[in-house]
C-alpha positions in Angstrom: 27.4 -72.1 77.2 28.7 -70.0 74.4 31.3 -67.2 75.1 29.9 -63.9 73.9 32.5 -61.8 74.9 33.7 -59.3 72.2 31.2 -60.6 69.9 29.6 -57.0 69.3 33.1 -56.0 68.0 33.2 -58.7 65.3 31.5 -57.9 61.9 28.0 -59.4 61.3 27.7 -61.3 57.8 24.5 -60.8 55.8 23.9 -63.1 53.1 21.1 -61.8 50.8 20.6 -58.5 49.1 16.8 -58.1 49.0 14.6 -56.4 50.9 15.1 -58.3 54.4 18.8 -58.6 53.7 19.1 -54.7 53.3 16.8 -54.1 56.1 18.5 -56.0 58.8 21.9 -55.0 57.4 21.2 -51.5 57.5 19.5 -51.9 61.0 22.4 -53.8 62.4 24.7 -51.0 61.3 22.4 -48.1 62.8 22.3 -50.1 66.0 26.1 -50.4 66.3 27.3 -53.5 64.4 29.9 -53.6 61.7 27.9 -55.3 58.8 29.1 -57.1 55.6 26.6 -57.7 53.0 26.7 -60.2 50.1 24.4 -61.2 47.2 25.2 -63.6 44.3 24.8 -63.0 40.4 22.6 -62.5 38.7 21.0 -60.5 41.2 23.9 -58.9 42.8 24.5 -56.5 39.7 21.0 -54.8 40.5 20.6 -55.4 44.3 24.2 -54.3 45.6 24.5 -51.6 42.5 25.7 -48.2 44.1 25.4 -49.1 47.6 29.2 -48.0 48.3 28.0 -44.8 47.4 24.7 -44.4 48.8 24.3 -47.0 51.7 20.7 -48.0 52.7 18.3 -45.5 54.1 15.5 -47.0 56.4 12.2 -45.0 56.3 8.8 -45.7 56.9 5.9 -45.8 59.4 7.4 -48.4 61.8 4.4 -49.2 63.7 4.8 -51.0 66.8 3.2 -51.3 70.4 6.1 -49.7 72.1 6.9 -46.9 69.7 10.4 -48.1 68.9 11.9 -46.2 66.0 15.1 -46.2 63.9 15.7 -44.6 60.9 18.6 -43.3 58.7 21.2 -44.1 56.4 23.6 -47.0 56.8 27.0 -47.7 55.2 28.2 -51.2 55.2 31.7 -52.3 56.2 31.9 -54.7 52.9 30.0 -55.1 49.8 30.8 -58.1 48.2 29.6 -61.2 45.8 32.0 -63.5 47.5 30.4 -65.7 50.5 33.9 -66.6 51.8 35.0 -63.0 51.9 31.7 -62.1 53.6 31.8 -64.7 56.3 35.6 -65.0 57.0 35.9 -64.2 60.8 32.4 -63.4 61.4 30.9 -65.0 64.5 27.1 -64.1 63.4 26.0 -64.8 59.9 22.5 -63.7 58.9 20.7 -65.9 56.0 18.2 -63.3 54.8 17.0 -64.8 51.1 14.0 -66.6 49.9 13.8 -70.4 50.6 14.4 -70.9 46.7 17.9 -69.6 47.0 18.7 -71.3 50.1 20.6 -74.3 48.4 22.3 -71.8 46.3 23.7 -70.0 49.2 24.1 -72.9 51.3 26.5 -74.7 48.7 28.6 -71.9 49.0 28.6 -71.2 52.7 29.1 -74.6 54.1 32.7 -75.0 52.8 33.7 -71.7 54.4 32.0 -72.3 57.8 34.1 -71.7 60.9 34.0 -73.2 64.4 31.8 -71.2 66.8 29.8 -69.4 64.1 26.2 -68.6 64.8 23.6 -68.8 61.9 20.3 -66.7 61.8 18.2 -67.7 59.1 15.5 -64.9 58.6 12.7 -66.3 58.0 13.6 -70.0 58.7 11.1 -71.7 56.2 12.8 -75.1 57.0 16.4 -73.6 55.9 17.7 -74.8 59.2 17.0 -78.3 58.2 18.5 -77.6 54.6 21.5 -76.3 56.1 22.2 -79.4 58.3 21.5 -81.6 55.4 24.0 -79.8 53.4 26.8 -80.0 56.1 26.0 -83.8 56.1 26.4 -84.0 52.2 29.5 -82.2 52.1 31.2 -83.8 55.2 31.4 -80.5 57.2 32.2 -81.0 60.7 32.2 -77.4 62.2 31.0 -76.8 65.5 28.3 -74.0 64.6 25.0 -72.9 66.1 22.0 -73.0 63.5 18.8 -71.7 63.8 16.1 -69.8 62.4 12.9 -67.4 63.0 9.2 -67.4 62.1 9.3 -64.0 60.4 11.5 -61.2 59.7 11.7 -58.2 62.3 9.9 -56.1 59.9 7.4 -55.9 57.0 10.1 -54.3 54.5 9.7 -53.1 51.1 12.7 -51.8 48.7 11.4 -48.6 47.2 11.5 -48.5 43.4 11.1 -45.7 40.8 10.2 -46.5 37.2 11.2 -50.3 38.1 14.7 -49.2 39.3 15.6 -50.1 42.8 16.4 -47.0 45.0 18.6 -46.9 48.0 15.7 -46.7 50.4 13.9 -49.4 52.2 10.5 -48.6 53.7 9.4 -50.4 57.1 5.7 -50.9 57.6 6.1 -52.0 61.1 8.5 -53.5 63.4 7.9 -56.7 65.4 8.1 -56.6 69.2 8.4 -60.5 69.5 9.7 -63.3 67.3 9.5 -67.1 67.6 13.0 -68.9 67.1 14.5 -72.0 67.7 17.9 -74.0 67.0 18.6 -77.3 65.2 19.2 -79.1 67.6 17.1 -77.8 70.4 20.3 -78.1 73.0 21.8 -75.0 71.1 18.4 -73.1 71.6 19.4 -70.8 74.7 22.7 -69.5 73.0 20.8 -68.8 69.9 18.2 -66.8 71.3 20.7 -65.1 73.4 22.8 -64.3 70.4 20.0 -62.0 69.1 20.8 -59.6 71.9 23.9 -58.8 70.0 22.2 -57.7 66.7 20.9 -54.5 66.2 18.0 -55.8 64.0 16.6 -57.4 66.9 16.5 -54.2 69.2 12.7 -53.7 68.9 12.3 -57.2 69.9 14.9 -57.6 72.7 13.6 -54.4 74.1 9.8 -55.3 73.5 8.4 -58.4 74.6 11.6 -60.5 73.6 12.1 -63.6 71.4 10.0 -66.9 72.1 11.6 -70.2 71.9 9.9 -72.6 69.7 9.5 -76.5 70.2 12.0 -77.5 67.6 12.7 -75.6 64.4 9.8 -77.6 62.9 7.6 -75.5 65.2 9.3 -72.5 63.6 8.4 -73.5 60.1 4.6 -74.1 61.2 4.6 -70.5 63.1 5.7 -68.8 59.8 2.5 -66.8 59.3 2.9 -66.3 55.4 1.3 -69.4 54.0 -2.0 -68.9 56.2 -2.0 -65.4 55.6 -0.7 -64.8 52.0 -2.2 -67.8 50.2 -6.0 -67.6 51.0 -5.8 -63.8 50.9 -4.2 -63.8 47.5 -6.0 -66.6 45.8 -9.6 -66.1 47.0 -9.2 -62.1 46.7 -7.4 -62.4 43.1 -10.4 -60.7 41.6 -9.9 -57.5 43.7 -6.0 -57.7 43.0 -6.5 -58.0 39.2 -9.2 -55.4 39.0 -7.3 -52.7 41.2 -6.4 -49.7 39.5 -8.6 -50.7 36.6 -12.5 -50.9 37.2 -12.0 -49.6 40.9 -9.6 -48.8 43.5 -8.5 -45.7 41.7 -5.9 -45.6 38.9 -2.9 -47.0 40.6 -2.8 -50.7 41.0 0.2 -50.3 43.4 -1.9 -49.0 46.4 -3.3 -52.6 46.7 -2.9 -54.9 49.7 -4.5 -58.0 50.5 -4.8 -56.9 54.3 -6.6 -53.7 53.3 -9.0 -54.7 50.3 -9.2 -58.5 50.1 -9.5 -59.8 53.8 -13.1 -60.4 54.7 -15.0 -62.4 57.0 -15.2 -65.4 54.6 -11.5 -65.5 53.7 -10.9 -65.2 57.6 -12.8 -68.4 58.2 -10.7 -70.0 55.4 -7.5 -69.0 57.2 -8.5 -70.2 60.4 -9.4 -73.6 59.1 -6.1 -73.6 57.4 -4.5 -72.9 60.9 -6.5 -75.4 62.5 -4.9 -78.0 60.1 -1.4 -76.7 61.1 -2.3 -77.3 64.7 -3.3 -80.7 63.9 -0.1 -81.5 62.1 2.0 -80.3 64.9 0.0 -82.1 67.2 0.4 -85.6 65.3 4.2 -84.9 65.1 4.9 -83.9 68.8 5.9 -80.3 68.3 4.1 -77.0 69.0 3.2 -74.0 67.0 2.6 -70.3 67.8 -1.1 -70.4 69.0 -3.8 -67.6 68.2 -7.5 -67.3 69.3 -9.9 -67.0 66.4 -10.7 -63.3 67.2 -7.1 -62.4 65.7 -8.0 -63.8 62.4 -11.3 -61.9 62.3 -9.3 -58.7 61.5 -7.7 -56.8 58.8 -4.3 -57.4 60.6 -5.1 -61.0 61.0 -2.4 -62.8 63.1 0.1 -60.5 61.8 -1.0 -57.8 64.3 0.0 -59.6 67.2 3.7 -59.5 66.1 4.1 -55.8 66.3 1.1 -54.6 68.2 0.3 -57.5 70.8 -2.7 -59.7 71.0 -5.3 -57.1 71.3 -4.7 -55.8 67.8 -7.7 -56.0 66.0 -8.9 -53.7 63.1 -12.6 -54.7 62.2 -13.3 -55.4 58.6 -15.7 -52.4 58.3 -12.6 -50.2 58.9 -9.7 -49.3 56.8 -6.2 -50.5 57.4 -4.1 -47.7 55.8 -0.8 -49.3 57.3 -0.9 -51.8 54.8 -1.6 -49.8 51.6 0.7 -50.6 48.8 2.0 -53.9 50.2 0.5 -55.8 47.5 1.0 -58.4 45.9 0.3 -57.0 42.4 0.1 -60.1 40.5 -0.4 -63.9 41.2 3.3 -64.4 40.2 4.5 -63.3 43.4 6.2 -64.8 46.3 3.1 -64.9 48.3 2.0 -67.8 45.9 5.3 -68.9 44.3 7.1 -69.5 47.7 4.3 -69.9 50.2 2.7 -72.6 48.1 5.6 -75.0 47.2 7.2 -74.5 50.6 4.9 -74.1 53.2 1.8 -75.5 51.9 3.4 -78.3 49.9 5.3 -79.2 53.4 2.2 -79.4 55.3 0.6 -81.5 52.4 3.5 -83.9 52.6 3.4 -84.1 56.6 -0.1 -84.6 56.4 0.4 -87.7 53.9 2.9 -89.1 56.6 1.3 -88.5 59.6 -2.3 -89.4 58.6 -3.7 -85.7 59.1 -6.1 -84.4 56.4 -5.0 -81.0 54.8 -8.2 -80.4 52.7 -8.1 -76.5 53.0 -4.2 -76.6 52.5 -4.4 -78.8 49.5 -7.3 -76.6 47.9 -4.8 -73.6 48.0 -2.1 -75.8 46.3 -4.8 -76.8 43.5 -6.0 -73.2 43.0 -2.4 -71.8 42.8 -1.5 -74.6 40.3 -4.3 -73.7 38.0 -3.8 -69.6 38.2 0.0 -69.8 37.9 0.2 -72.5 35.3 2.6 -74.5 37.7 2.2 -78.2 39.2 3.0 -77.1 42.7 2.3 -81.0 43.9 5.1 -82.2 41.7 7.3 -78.9 42.0 6.7 -78.4 45.7 9.5 -78.8 48.5 9.5 -82.3 49.8 10.4 -83.9 53.1 13.3 -85.6 51.5 14.7 -82.0 50.4 14.8 -81.5 54.3 16.4 -84.9 54.8 13.7 -86.1 57.2 11.4 -88.1 54.8 12.9 -91.5 56.1 12.7 -90.7 59.7 9.8 -92.0 61.7 8.5 -89.8 64.5 10.7 -90.9 67.4 13.8 -90.4 64.8 12.6 -87.1 63.8 11.9 -85.7 67.4 15.4 -87.1 68.4 17.2 -85.4 65.4 15.2 -82.1 66.1 16.3 -82.0 69.8 19.4 -83.7 70.1 20.9 -83.9 66.7 20.9 -87.7 66.6 20.3 -88.4 63.0 19.6 -91.8 61.5 20.9 -92.2 57.8 18.6 -93.5 55.0 
């Protein structure tokens, strides 16, 4: 068992200066942690600008079942562009960057890892697999706990004015439960326990609590973003691109796929997408967060249970004002440029390896490639990128559960 004595007094290191990094960092400060935050150039000059003066102010609706709220201005213990400086002496490190930035951060993080560190990847998006792979490549033998979460603890947006980032982060909702797992699973109890020492998990640990997934592959499957974002954005593209022009008023930035695109037909596509995920998990021998079809037939879809419980249903003939302004506002958005080449393409690769048809998921990759001008079939993340392309089913499960890895 991990010794958590005194861990609350040790600074928490946050890697990433985007909406999630700023939100979890500020929330940890307001929850009683000392926090260091780090971002890398070329983004740091914008994302970390003026934070020493202003700090980060959390504001917003913070919708959640139990009424948990925490707003205010948080000032960081350290603001840096040096990963080593940020993590030195830290016990908990939170990686809060998009999956496309994982490799860049891991290249700098692995050489400065210290024994007994606990790494939280929020959201995981297969980052745990990539971090372990990088450790093997660089010959790192440090004894660390690595795990990830299916989602961030909130829907967070950095408030901008005239294209300039402000010091405010708007929280749309707070999760009351999240699904997490460690790689290997033998570390999972300590990984989940460590969330109790992070202020950013207070609405979860004081809500319904975290849920342990069946390996980190389960956590990748349980990330709701691909199944929600891809059909909603691609099939609702006509609404999105006409919003603020010929209908929806004069402001395109009030648009939301939840409020304005979701409908019964898109919900059917999302549910069919989800059934393909279930088949993949079954073929591999892992699990995935389960939802009844009724949750898809709602404007909140399967995001609703994350912050309001399983009974959260907003009928399609009602407004969903909570989501107003959450976008996306262009097809060149992470809802497509991340969720297609990462989430969808990994499903595509697993389908080929394990003999599971992924027709609906593949249709999302095809449409996104045409609409964005990318070839996501060739650009997408592969199983080899995760270090698992050569493993058979038995080898994969032993690696996920016991950290017994068979080299290529």
